[in-house]
Each structure stands twice: as structure tokens, then as C-alpha cells.
C-alpha positions in Angstrom: 156.4 221.4 260.8 154.4 218.6 259.3 150.6 218.8 259.7 147.6 216.7 259.0 146.3 217.2 255.5 143.5 219.8 255.3 141.1 217.1 254.0 142.0 214.6 256.7 139.1 212.4 257.8 139.2 210.8 261.3 138.5 207.0 261.3 138.3 204.5 264.1 141.8 203.4 263.1 143.3 206.8 263.4 141.5 207.7 266.6 142.4 204.4 268.2 146.0 204.9 267.2 146.0 208.3 269.0 144.5 206.9 272.2 147.0 203.9 272.1 150.0 206.1 271.4 149.9 209.8 270.3 153.4 209.3 268.8 152.2 206.4 266.6 149.4 208.7 265.3 151.9 211.3 264.5 154.2 208.9 262.6 151.4 207.3 260.7 149.1 210.1 259.8 151.1 213.4 260.1 154.4 212.3 258.8 152.9 209.3 256.9 155.9 207.1 257.4 156.0 203.5 256.1 156.0 200.6 258.5 159.6 199.8 259.4 159.1 196.7 261.6 162.0 195.1 263.3 163.0 192.1 261.4 162.1 190.1 258.3 160.2 187.3 260.1 158.0 189.8 261.9 157.3 191.7 258.6 156.3 188.5 256.8 153.9 187.4 259.6 152.3 190.8 259.8 151.8 191.2 256.1 150.4 187.6 255.8 147.9 188.3 258.6 146.8 191.5 256.9 146.5 189.8 253.6 144.3 187.0 255.1 142.1 189.6 256.7 141.7 191.5 253.5 140.9 188.3 251.6 138.3 187.3 254.1 136.7 190.8 254.0 136.6 190.6 250.2 134.9 187.2 250.4 132.4 188.3 252.9 131.6 191.3 250.7 131.0 189.1 247.7 128.8 186.7 249.7 126.7 189.7 250.9 126.3 190.8 247.3 124.8 187.3 246.5 127.7 185.7 244.6 127.0 181.9 244.9 129.3 180.0 247.2 130.2 177.4 244.5 131.9 180.1 242.5 134.0 181.3 245.4 134.9 178.1 247.3 137.5 176.8 244.7 139.4 180.1 245.0 139.3 180.0 248.8 140.6 176.4 248.9 143.6 177.3 246.8 144.4 180.4 248.8 144.9 179.0 252.3 143.7 176.4 254.7 143.1 179.0 257.4 141.1 181.2 255.1 139.0 178.2 254.0 138.2 177.4 257.7 137.1 181.0 258.2 135.0 180.9 255.1 133.3 177.7 256.2 132.5 179.2 259.6 131.1 182.3 258.0 128.9 180.2 255.8 127.5 178.3 258.8 126.8 181.6 260.6 125.2 183.0 257.4 122.9 180.0 257.1 121.8 180.0 260.7 121.0 183.8 260.8 118.9 184.1 257.7 115.9 184.8 259.8 117.8 186.5 262.5 120.7 188.9 262.4 120.9 188.8 258.6 117.1 189.2 258.0 116.4 192.5 256.2 118.0 194.8 253.6 121.7 194.5 253.6 124.3 197.2 252.8 127.8 195.7 252.3 131.0 197.6 252.6 129.3 201.0 253.0 131.3 204.0 254.0 129.5 206.8 256.0 130.9 210.2 256.8 129.6 213.2 258.8 131.1 216.4 260.2 131.7 217.0 263.9 133.0 220.3 265.0 136.0 221.2 262.9 136.6 217.5 261.9 135.0 215.0 259.6 134.4 211.4 260.8 134.4 208.3 258.7 133.3 204.7 259.2 133.5 201.8 256.8 131.0 199.1 257.7 131.5 195.4 256.8 127.7 194.9 256.7 124.7 196.9 257.8 121.3 195.2 258.1 118.0 197.1 258.2 115.5 194.7 259.8 111.8 194.7 258.9 110.9 195.9 262.4 113.0 199.1 262.1 116.1 197.8 264.0 119.6 198.1 262.5 122.5 195.7 263.0 126.1 196.6 262.4 128.1 193.5 261.7 131.8 193.6 261.8 134.0 190.6 260.8 137.0 190.1 263.1 140.0 187.9 262.2 141.8 188.4 265.5 143.8 185.4 266.5 142.2 185.6 270.0 138.8 186.9 271.0 139.1 189.9 273.4 137.0 190.4 276.4 133.6 192.1 276.1 134.8 195.0 278.2 137.8 195.6 275.9 135.5 195.6 272.9 133.2 198.1 274.4 136.1 200.4 275.2 137.3 200.6 271.6 136.7 203.7 269.4 135.0 201.5 266.9 132.3 200.5 269.4 131.6 204.2 269.9 132.1 205.7 266.4 130.2 203.1 264.3 126.8 203.3 266.0 127.2 207.0 266.5 127.9 207.7 262.8 125.1 205.4 261.6 122.6 207.4 263.6 124.1 210.7 262.4 124.3 209.7 258.7 121.2 207.5 258.5 119.1 209.8 256.4 121.7 209.9 253.6 121.7 206.1 253.6 118.1 205.1 254.3 116.2 208.2 253.7 115.0 208.5 257.3 116.3 209.0 260.7 117.4 206.1 263.0 117.0 206.3 266.8 120.0 205.2 268.7 118.0 202.5 270.5 117.3 200.9 267.2 121.0 200.1 266.6 123.1 197.1 267.8 126.8 196.6 267.1 127.7 193.0 266.5 131.3 191.6 266.4 131.7 188.2 264.7 135.0 186.4 265.4 136.4 183.7 263.2 137.8 182.0 266.3 134.4 182.0 268.1 131.9 182.0 265.3 128.8 180.8 267.3 129.1 183.5 270.0 129.1 187.0 268.3 129.5 189.9 270.7 126.5 192.2 270.7 126.5 195.8 272.0 123.2 197.7 272.3 123.0 201.4 271.8 121.0 204.2 273.5 120.3 207.9 273.4 122.5 208.4 276.4 125.3 206.5 274.8 124.9 208.5 271.6 125.3 211.8 273.4 128.2 210.5 275.4 129.9 209.3 272.2 129.3 212.7 270.5 131.0 214.5 273.4 133.8 212.0 273.5 134.5 212.2 269.7 134.3 216.0 269.7 136.8 216.3 272.6 139.1 213.8 271.0 139.2 215.3 267.6 139.6 218.8 269.0 142.5 217.6 271.2 144.3 216.1 268.2 143.8 219.1 265.9 145.1 221.4 268.7 148.4 219.6 269.2 151.8 220.7 268.1 154.5 218.3 266.9 156.1 218.0 270.3 152.8 217.2 271.9 152.5 213.8 270.3 154.2 211.9 273.1 155.1 208.2 273.4 152.7 206.0 275.3 153.7 205.4 278.9 152.7 201.8 278.7 155.7 200.2 277.0 154.0 196.9 276.8 151.9 198.2 273.9 155.1 198.8 272.0 155.5 195.0 271.6 152.8 194.9 269.0 153.7 198.2 267.3 155.5 198.2 263.9 156.6 201.8 264.4 158.6 201.0 267.6 162.0 201.2 265.8 161.4 204.8 265.0 161.0 205.4 268.7 164.2 203.5 269.7 162.4 201.5 272.3 163.8 198.0 273.0 161.6 195.0 272.8 161.7 191.6 274.4 159.0 188.8 274.2 158.5 189.2 278.0 157.1 192.7 277.4 153.9 191.5 275.8 150.8 192.9 277.3 149.2 190.9 280.1 146.1 190.2 278.0 147.3 189.5 274.5 143.7 189.1 273.2 142.8 192.6 274.5 146.1 194.0 273.3 145.5 192.8 269.8 142.7 195.3 269.5 145.2 198.1 269.7 147.5 196.9 267.0 147.2 198.6 263.6 143.8 198.2 262.0 143.1 197.6 258.4 143.2 201.0 256.8 139.8 202.2 255.7 141.1 202.9 252.2 142.4 199.4 251.5 139.5 199.2 249.0 138.0 202.3 247.5 134.3 202.5 248.2 132.0 205.4 247.5 131.1 207.4 250.6 127.7 208.5 251.7 127.9 211.9 253.4 125.7 213.4 255.9 
């Protein structure tokens, strides 16, 4: 029977996949099957959106490293009109927050890991900012076509794992501990660039997240092949590229009621799309 690799590390993408559909987790991480998709047009659109997202994250990383905009803009303009619009919006946000959300020491594309029970957790951060007053901001760039609701964002694994892991692994990164109340998770959306979503953290939420993540990883590690069942909400299958493996039919009318919220549960960018050195706790 196929099993998770012994060195498997749980990320927000893999944990969210399990919560969305245990069968998808099994197909993607246990059996490690390629995306089949359903037809050529769908494949092209999905790959194009992923490529744009990757390009944007690369650009944001280079900007955070201090590469001058004039060196990057000609490349962006040649790539795509949509990407150039995102890049322009990011530049405006960057300029407006020099003395705010971006004020402090910046850590771009940092990966943190820490053990929890029998599992190891991983989070790859787009940008961390250590502010002069001791606060920490986690900035995450989102290229979703629609901005989800605040409640949907707060319910994602990412909103629980990223602040939790920063607190757990802070000493390895900053040389000192970080209190949960010093951390804020900030989502910046290309389609709503002036209204980033901010989620404050607390000691109570830290403990709740630790309990949640421990139970979740223990549940996954304890399952047998037959236990990775299909989701009961077949509307989620509409946005799943693995649905052909499950032989579930699809029609456009089956899209989730809130497409913006449903987009959060589509496949995330894999954490290893760019190899970055990890900082372990």
C-alpha cells in the first residue's frame, strides 16, 4: 500500500487539500499522481494562472531584495499586460507602506520548519517584516481572481499555520522569541490592492492552532488507504484537477455558491516551486 514518504513535511497546501478532500490529499501526496485535468482548454488556463502567480512572486521577491524597478519593468511589460498591472499595483502599495507595514527588517521568501508530535510542519513566507517596535508582519501576496471573504480567509490552514510556525521557529530566524500577540497575518490581493486583509494573533489562538494542527497531522498519519474518502461536497470537485481520477461528472452549474471563497480551496502553489533554504526550529 502506498504511504507518505518518511521525510514528508506538512505544509498549508497539503493540510488544506486534506480538509478540502482527503482523496485529493491521497492522490497528490501519497500516490503522487500528475494532474490529469479534464480537457485541453482547462489545462491551459490553469497552467497560465499558475505561471502568472509564480512570475509575480518572483518579482515581489526581487523587489524585496532591493533590485531597482527600472531593471525589472521592461521584463514585466513583455511578459503580460495582467502581470504588469499587478506589478504596478504592488509598486504603489510598496511606496505607500514604507513607513507602515513594510517598515523594518525584511525577510523575503523565507521557509521555516518545526516539529509537532510525530510530524514536521513547513511554511514558506512571501515576506516577513520585523518592525522596530517588536511587532512582526507576515505579508502574503494573493493573485486570486476574486477576493474571498474575511471569514473564509480566517478559516484557511494558512491563517493558522503561518503565525503559529513563526512563533515556534522565531528563535532560529531572529535569535529571540516572539510572543503571539506581536504577530499579524496580512493578505494583499492584486484585485483589491488598497485593502489588505489583516488578522491579529494571540496566545489563545496560538494554543488553539497547536491543538488543531496536532490533531490534524495525527489523523492523517493514522489513516489507511481506504480512509482517504471523497469530499461529500461535490461542488468543490468543480475546481479540482484530480476529479477525473474520481470519475465524478462536472457541469458549470455545479460551481460553489461563493466562487471567491471556493478559489481558496483550489490547488495552491507548491512550496517547492522554488528551492529556498529552510530555517529549522
